[in-house]
N, C-alpha and C positions, 0 to 999 in steps of 0.2 A: 269072319270075312265072307262076303257074298261070292259064290262061285259063278262066274260069268261064262265059263267055257261053253262054246256052242251057241251063245246068244249073239245078236246082231247089234252093232253100235254104229251110229252115224257120227262122224267127226268132221266138222267144218274146218277149213283151212289146213287140210291134212297134207298138203304137198311139200311143206317145208317147215323149218323151225320147230317150235314146240309142238305144233300139230302133228308133224311127222314123227317126232320122238314119242308122242303119246300113242300114235297108231301102232308103232313097232312094239311098244310095251304091251299094249292091249293084245296084239297078235301073239306075243309070248305067253299071254294068259289064256290063249285059245279062243279069243273073241273074234267072230267074223265081223268084217268091216265094210261100211259104205263110206268111201273117201271123197270128200268134196274139195273142189278148188274153183277158182274163177274160170279156168280153162282145163278141160278134162285131160288134155295132153300133159299138163303139169304133174299129174298124179301117177304117171306111168312108172317112174322109178320106185316110189313108195309102194305101188301096187305089186311090183315084182318082189320087193323086199318082204312084204307081209305074207304074200302067198308062199314064198319060200319057207316060211315058218309053219306052214301047214294049215292055214285058215282060208276060208273063202273070203273074197273081197270083190266089191263092185265100185265103180266110179261114177260121180255125177258132177255137174258144173252149174254154177249160178253166180252172177254178180250180185252180191248182197245189197248193193246200193240200188238195185232194181228189184222192187218187191214183186213185180210180176214174174221175174225169173225165179225168185224164191218159191212162189206158189207152184210154178211149173216143175221145179226140182222136187218138191214134196209129192206132187202127183206122179212124177216119174218113179220115185221110190215106191209109192203104193203099187205101181204096176209091176215092180220087181217081184212082188209076192213074198217078201221076207218081212218078219216082224222087227220094227225098230224098238228095241228094248232098252237101249242106252243111247243118250245123246250127249256128246261133248261139243258144246257151242264154243269152239276155240277161236274161230276167225274173228279178227277185229281190225280196226283202222284208226291210226293216230294221224289225223288229217294234217296238222301243222303245229309248229311251235311259234307262237306269236310274241316276240319280244315287246312289241308295242301292243300290249294286250287290250288296251282301250279301243283299238281299231279292229278287234276281232269281228270278222264278217258273219252275217247270219248263216251263210252257207256252211260254216264250220259246224254249227249245231245241226243243221238239216241233214248233212251227209253223215255226221257222227251218229246221230240218233237212228237213222235208217240202218246203218251197218251194225252198230254196236248194241242197239236196244230192240228196234222193231223187228229186224230180220230174225234174230235168235228167238224172240218171243213168238213170232209167227210159226217157227219150227216147233216150238214147245206146244202151242195150241193145236197144231195139226196132228201131232202124234200122241198127245196125252189121252184122248178118248180110247184109243186102242190099248194103250198101256193099262188104263183103268179096267177095261173088259178082261184083260189077261190077268190083272191083279199084280202086275210087276212093272217097275220102271225105275230108271236112274237118269237124272238129268244133272249135268254140271255145266254151269254157265261161267265163262271166264270174265273176271272183273279186273280191277286195277286198284292199287293202293295209292295212286297219285292224289295228293291233297295239298291245298294252299298254293296251287300253281295256276293262276289265271291265264298264264301263257298257254295252257293246254285245256282251256275251258270247255271246248266242244267235246273233246275226248273224255275228260274226267266227269263232266255232267252226264254224258250218255252212259258211262259205266255206273255212276251212282244211281241212275234211273233203273238200270238193269238189276242192280242189287235189290232195289225196292220191289220191283214187280216179281222177281224170282222169289223173294221172301213171302210176299203176299200170296202168290200162287201156291207155294209150297204149303202154306197153312191149311189149304183145302184138302190136302192129302195126308194129314196127320192120322196115325192109326192104321195106315195102309202100308203096303210094301212098295210104295212109290215115293221117291225122295227127290227133292230139288235143292241143290246146294250150289255154292260158288267157289271158284278157285282163283287165287291171285298168284300168277307165276313169279312175281317179283320183277325187278328190272334186269332183263337178260339181254345178252348180245345177239339179238335177232334182227331181222330187217326192220321191225318196228322199234325195238329198243335201241338200236344203233351200236357202234363199236365201243363206245365209252361206258357201256353198262358194266356193273361189277360182277354179274353172275353169268356163268356159262349156261346155255340153253339146257344142257343135260341136268343141271341142278334142279330144274322145275319138275322132273320126273323122279319119284312117283307122285309128288304132291298134286299135280294138275289132274290126275285121274283117281285120286284116293276117294273122292266122293262117289265114284261109280261102284266102289266095292264095299262101302259101309253097309252094315247089316242091322243097324239099330233103329231104323225106321224114322229117323229125325231129319228134318229139313231146316232150311233157313240159315245155314252156317257158311262162313267164309273160311276156306282152308288156305292159309298162306303157304304156297308151295315150298318156300325156302325153309320152313319149319321142319320139312320132311327130307331135306337134301341128304343124300348118303344112306338113307334107310332102305331096307327091303320093303316091298309092297305090304307084306304082312305086318311089319313093324309100324309102317305108316298108317295103316288102317286102324290098328290098335290105338295109336295115339289120336287119330282123328275122332274116334268114337268117344274120347274124353272131352272133346270141345263142346262147350255149351251152345245151345241155340239161343236165339234172342226173342223168342215168343213170350 
C-alpha cells in the first residue's frame, strides 16, 4: 500500500457528502489537503475537522460549470507552492431526472459534460506535468454505475465519457508511479443520490479513495466502492490490487 503521509491531495466537492468523508479519511492517513467547494465558506467545517487530525489544509473555490473558474482555481493552487500529488475528482452534478426522456433538453448534456467530464479533466491536465516531473501521482475520478436509464442521459453520458478519457490518459503512464483510476461510490443517500438510495454515504469509504493508495502501478480500473464497504483501508487496497485493468 502506498504511504501518502505528508503528501498533498486536492479533493473537489469536499464540503459535504462523500467528498467530506473522503477528506476526513485521507486526513486520518496523514495526507495534507486542498479542499474545494463552490463557495469557500462551505469548507470551513471540514477544514476544522481535518486540521484537528493534525494535517495541513487549504481551501479553494470554483463553480465547475464555469471553466474559467476552474482555470483560476488551478492557478491559485499553483501559487500556494505545494505539490498536488493526489487528485480526487469527487464533485459531480446530476442535473435532472427526465421522466419524459424524449424531451431531454440539450442543456442537460452541456452542463453535465462541463461539470462531470471537462472540469475534472482540465484539473488532471493541469497537474499531471508536475506529477510526471516528480515521478509520482495518484488520480481518482468519480464515475457512476447508472446504466440503461435514458431518464438520466446527460449525467450518465458525461460519466461514461469520463471513464473513457480517464482510461485513455492512464494508458500513457503505464510503467510509471502515476496511476489514473475511477471510483464508483454506488447509490448513496447524499444530496445527489437522494433519500431513497440504499447505501449510507459512509459505505463508500474506503472504496472511493482506494485508488489513491494502490501501489501496483496500474491504471484504467473502476473500483466499485460498495465492494469495499466495511473493510479497513489496508484490506481494501489489497483487494483493489487484484482487480484487472482493461487495457
